[in-house]
N, C-alpha and C positions, 0 to 999 in steps of 0.2 A: 529458413524462416524459425526451426525450435529456440537458434539464440535468442532472438530479442523476446521470441513467448516469454522463456524462460527468467531473462533478465526482468521483462516486467512484472511478475508476479514478484520477483526478488526485488525490484525495486520499492514497490508498494510495502509490502513489508519490512524494509530497513527503515526508509524514510515516517513512516509512520510508528517505529519503533522510539525514534529519536523523539519524534515529537510528542510521545507521552513519556516520554523520561524526562522530558524538561518537568514532568510533577512531581518529581521522585521530592520530596522535601516539602515542596509547596502545599500536596492537599487540603482542601480543606478542613479532613478530619484525618487520623490516624490512619484507619482502616479503608476508607478510599484512596490513600496514599501509598499505600503498601498495594492495591484493588487494580493501581492503573501499573505500579513498577512491572509487578507480575503479568500484567501484560505485554509490559510494552516487552520484557524476556519472550512471553511466546512470539510474538511477530520477529525477535532477533532472531529465535530460534529457527523458523522458516525461514526465512532471510539465508540464515548462513548453507540451509539446506540445498535451495533452490543455486545459490554458488558456486556450491561445488559441482553441480549436476550442472551449472553455466560453463565454468572454466573444465571439466570434463570436455563439453562442446564443443567449446572454444579451441582447446590444444588436441581435440582430434582433427581440424580443419587443415585444409593446404594452403601451407606459408604464404599464397598470395593472397588467402581470402581473407587471412590471420592480420594484415597490415591491411586489410581495410576498412577491420569491425570496427575500431576505434579511434577517436583523435586524440586523443590524451597522448603526452608527450612521452609520460613516466612510464607509460602501458608500450607505447611505440620502441623505447628503449629496452625495457623485457622482452617484449618478442622480436624486434631484429639480433638479441646475444643468443636465442635460440631458446631461452628456459621457460617455462611451463608456466603459464597464469596458474594464480591461488584464490579462492575465494577473498582473501583478502583483497587481494591486487583489486579483484573489481567493485568489490565496497571502494577503498580508501584510493584509487588512484584515476578513478575517472571523471572528468570532466562532467559541467551539470550537460549539458546537453548528449549525453551520451546515455543520462538516466530516462529511463519511460516509465517509471510510475505515474499515477494520474494528479489533477491536478489536489484533487479533495484531500492527498496524503499530508499534500505537500503544506497545508492553510495551518497557519499561524493559534493556535491556543485560544490568544487572545482572552477566555475568562473560560467559568467551568459552562456555560451552557454550551458556548461555541466547542469547545473539546465535546459533548455528551453529543451534539450533532452532526458532528464531522465523524466521530467512531460509530453510534446509532446508522448513518447512512453506510460505512463502509462494511459494518461487520452486518450487517442485512446482504448486503451484495455478496458479504463472504462467505458467508452461512451457506445461500443457494449456488453460489459458484462454487464450492467446493463440494457441494452434494452433486453437481456434476462431475465433475472433474473426477471422482472417483472411478466414474464407468469407463473413464479413455484410456485406449490402447497402449498407451504410455505407462509400464511399472512403475517409473522413478518418478514421476507425477500422483501418478495414483498412489503409492504408498504416500508420499508428504501432503495431499491432498485428503486422504485417510486418518492421517494422525493431527493436522493442523486442524478437522473440521469438529475434534473435541475440544478444542482450545476457542473453534469462534462460537459454539455454542453458548459456550460460558461466556464469550465476549458479548452476544446479541441479547441474554439474556439482561447481564448489566446496564448495555447503555437502554437498553426497552426500558427497565424497572427507574433510572435516572430520567428517561424519556415523561415518564408519565411523572414522576414523582416532583419534578417542575414545574411540569405545564398545568396540573392539577391542585397547585401547590399556593404556594401566597400571592395576592394578587403582581407582586415583584414578581417571583420563580416564573410563574405563568408569561409575562410582558419578555423576559429575557429568552426562555426557550423558546417563545414566539420570531422572537427578533433574530438569532440564533439562527432557528430554522428557515426562516424566510432567507436569511444573508447567506445558508450554507447550501440550499438548496441548486443558484444556477450550476454548481460544480458537481451535480450528479449525474448532468446529462453524459457529461465522456464516460462513464462506467460502461455506456450500453453504445458507445460507436465505437464498431470494432476498426479496427487498424487492419493494415493486411497481411502482417503475419498472423494476425488469432483469426482470421475467415482463414488462411490458409492449413494452422493447427488445428479449426475444426472438420475440416476434410479430412485432412492427413493423419489425426490419430483421434477425433471423434471430441474436440475440445467444447466445451459449451458453449451453444448459441446463444449470443446474449439477447433477443429479444423474448425466448422464454425464461432467461434471468430476470428479465425487466417485467416481466406482469408476475411472478411471484415478489419479487422485492418489492412493486406497488403495493401488492394486497398487502404485505406484512409491514408495509412502514402505512400505508394509511390507517390500519386496525388501530399500532400505535398510538398515532399523533390523534388520531379517534378519542381513544380511550383516557391520552391525557389533556382534553378535552383542546385542541389545539388546531388551526385551520391548515387543511392541508394547501400547500404553496400553487397557485398557479402556474400552467406553464410558460415558460421564459425563454430566453437566448440561453445558450446554455457554454460555458465556459469548455473550452477544448485546447488538448497538443500535446499535451504532456505526453502520449505514450509514443511521440514522434519528435522526442526531446524538445522540445519550449514548452519553457516553463515561467513560471513568475521569480521575482528578485527574492521569494521568501526559500528557496531550495538554494542559490547562491550563498546567503549568510549562512545555510545552515552547514550545507559542505564544507565553507570553511575553516567552522568549526570542530564538525567530526573530523575532517583528511589533515588537518595542523598537522598532526606528530607524525603521520608517516611521509608527508610532501615535506617535510621540515627537515626528517631523520630518515630518509630513506631505506629501507630492512631492516629500521629498528623493532625490537622484540622485546618482553617483560623477560 
């Protein structure tokens, strides 16, 4: 159960970094263009650390378990050859249904307000989640969480300030921010719906309990939205499926672009 758990954390970081990277060269002002690019690099750094750990976990599995782990033909060929998987293999050669990121991470940018809303909800979640993950018994995950927490603290400060700036700004910025919050809210529920492997890791290594994280997350989100003069969305039906490999078509388009070079020219290196 540890492999899918680590992959879920890695996939969230990789997919979110790809979305943020789409703003490079397109930010509303130069300062924010650079800020989002740096945030994307933070997420890529965390993804690399987690994929390296995931590759180590996979390579230590018995051969029969390796052959069942992924459906990707490209990965199956590597496994059958006896070669070890690498972090790049896990990022560039898995198919969409092998990714376990939450649906919120793959949501399209649409506009600046939607990007801010998505980041704010995820940043608040990551802040409290990694704060708790630091205390887990897995020393590798604890170290990654400790390093990530320094970055996530800044990410949450950045997105919170933008929610307030847009929500308590002009009538137009308030309207756009409220729309983005309302449209993004139905994707937040999956953050706190535990998968089987998350429940297993909570028992095995003391991974964070999602109920406890949720109460902290709601308190922070409510406080920021109130300061921004925005309405807190009412409880609604929540999307889910990403943690089990059921994704929106948005992920497919993203992977097609992100994985093109490695799939077209297998094993290519700079």
